[in-house]
N, C-alpha and C positions, 0 to 999 in steps of 0.2 A: 277311505279312512285317511286322515292326515298323518303324514310321516312324523315319527317321534325323534327324528335325527337332528332337528334344528339346533339343539344345544351341543352337539358334538362335532358338527361340520365346520371346518374353517376354510372358507374360500380364499383363494390367493388374490389379494387386492393389488391393483396396479401400483399404488404408492409403496407397496412392500415387495415388489417384484425382486426376485433374487438377482443380485449383481454378479457379474463374472468378469474375470480378467481376459483381455484379448491376448491371443497367442501371437506375440511379436517375433518369435523365433522360428516361425514356419511349421511348428509342430501341429499335428492334427488336433482339432478341437475335441474335447471330451464329449462322449455321448451323455445325454440327459434322459431321464425318465419322461415319457410322454404323459402329459396331463390332458384329461378329457375337456372338450370345449363344446359350446353350443353348436348344434347341427351335426355333431358326430352321431353316426348310427351304430348302435351296439346290440349284441345278442346276449340275453341274460338267461342262464339256466340255474336251477336249484336242484341239487343232487337228489334223485329219487322222487322229484316232484314235477313231473312233466306238465301238469296243468298250470304251473307257475312260470313256465318259459315265456319269454317275451322278446320280440324284435322291436326296438323303439329308438326314437331319435331324441337327443337331449334338447329340451326346449329353451326358449329365450331366457327363462329364469334359472337355467342350469339344472333342471330336474328331469328325471325319467318317471313315468307312471307305471306302476307294477300292480298286478293282481293282489288283492287283499290289503296291501299297505298304502297304496296311493303314491303320492309324490315322494321321491327320494332324491336329494340333492347330490349330484356327482360331478358337476363342472369344477375344474380346478384340482381334481383328484387323479392320482395314477389309477391304472386298472386295478391293481391290488387293493388300493385304498377304497375304490368304488365297490369292489367285491365285499369288503368288510362293512361298508355302509349299508349295502343291501342285506347282508346277513344280520346286522344289528336291527334293521327295520323289522324283519320277520321275527327276530328273537324278542325285541322289546314290545312288539305288538302281541306277543304270546301266541303266534300262529305256529311257530316251529321251535323246538328246543335247541337243536344243533344244526341250523341251516348251513349248507356249503354252496356258496354262489360261485359261478364261473362267468366271467364277462369277456366277450370277444368283440373287438372293433370290426364291424363289417364294412363300414364306409367312413372315411375321414371327411370332416367338414372342409369346405374350401378354405385353404390357409393362405389368404392373400393379405398383403399390406400395401400401403401406397406411400409414395414420397412425391412431394410437390415443391415448387420454389426453385431455389438457386442450386440445382444439380444438373449435370449434363444430359441425363436421360430420365426425366421425371416419368412416373407412371405406377402401374401395379406390378408387384412381384410376389412370387410364391415362396412361403417360408419352408425351409427344410424340416423334416420330421425327425425328432430325436437328437438334434444338434443345436447348440446355442447359436442364436442369430440376433445380433444387436443392431442398434441404430447406426453405428460406424460401419458394420457390414453392409447395411442397406445403402448407405451413402456410396460405399465402394462399388456395389453392384449397379448403382445408378450412374456410374461413370465418374464419380467425384464431384467436387465443387465447381461452380462457375467462378469466374474472376471476381464477381461482386458478392459472393456468398458470405453470410455471417454465420460461420460454423460454431460460434461460441454461444449461440442462443437458439438452438433448434427446439422446436415444439413437437412433442409427441402427444397425440390425442388417442385415448383408449376408451372404448365403450364397455361399461360394466354390464353385468347381467342385470336386466331390467331396463336397459337403454340409456342410463346416465353417462354422460361424457366426463372423463377426467383428463386433465392436461398436466404435463410436466415439461419443464425446460431443461435442456441438457447441453453441456459444453462438449460437443462431439469433437471439435477441433483439438481440444486438449487430450481427449481420449485417444484420438488417432496418433497424436504426437507422443503418446506414452506418458504424458504428465498426469493422467488420471486413468484409473482402471475400473471405474464404476459404470460401465455401459450397462444398459438394461436389456433384458431379453424381450424381443417383440412378440406380441400375441396376434392371432388372426384378427383382422379388422382394424388394426392400429393404423393411424394416419400420421405421417411425419411431414413437417413443413420447415424448410430451410429459408430463412428470411434474407433479404438483401442488406448489405452493409450500408449504413448511413455515413456518407463521407462529408 
């Protein structure tokens, strides 16, 4: 049965990713709530409904498939929000009056991003869980710029649920210098390219 949650779920789009300020004073970065992503494996339980328990992986469209209600969109949601989405699916489908869902992440998806072009150590890097990690952080982790890097026009490519690529250009050089504080939080699968300066 088709999930009835399509009108209440708001997926976090790449173009509206939350911006955050870099901590230039050496202070530890704030923790952020983890949001579920494609290929996370989760365990779902419904209180006093053992037949509805499920161990499932979030698919490429950001859904999990549950008994009775079918697909429920959870990608981009925190665990608490996903629990509410599951509860609403059973409630709106009139299967349960007062469902209580518990979701546990049993296996995190591979959280890799890549950076290519004019950095000293291009390649793939693992994103930390629960801590903001932006493009400037990735440049730093990759050893910084080469002498010919154009850090003012860095391209970030993000694959949306469903496979569509979205690109954004970012002045990372200004962010690192503290002139801008609107770095973006990288998501698993993002690809960063640092072009060469044209002299």
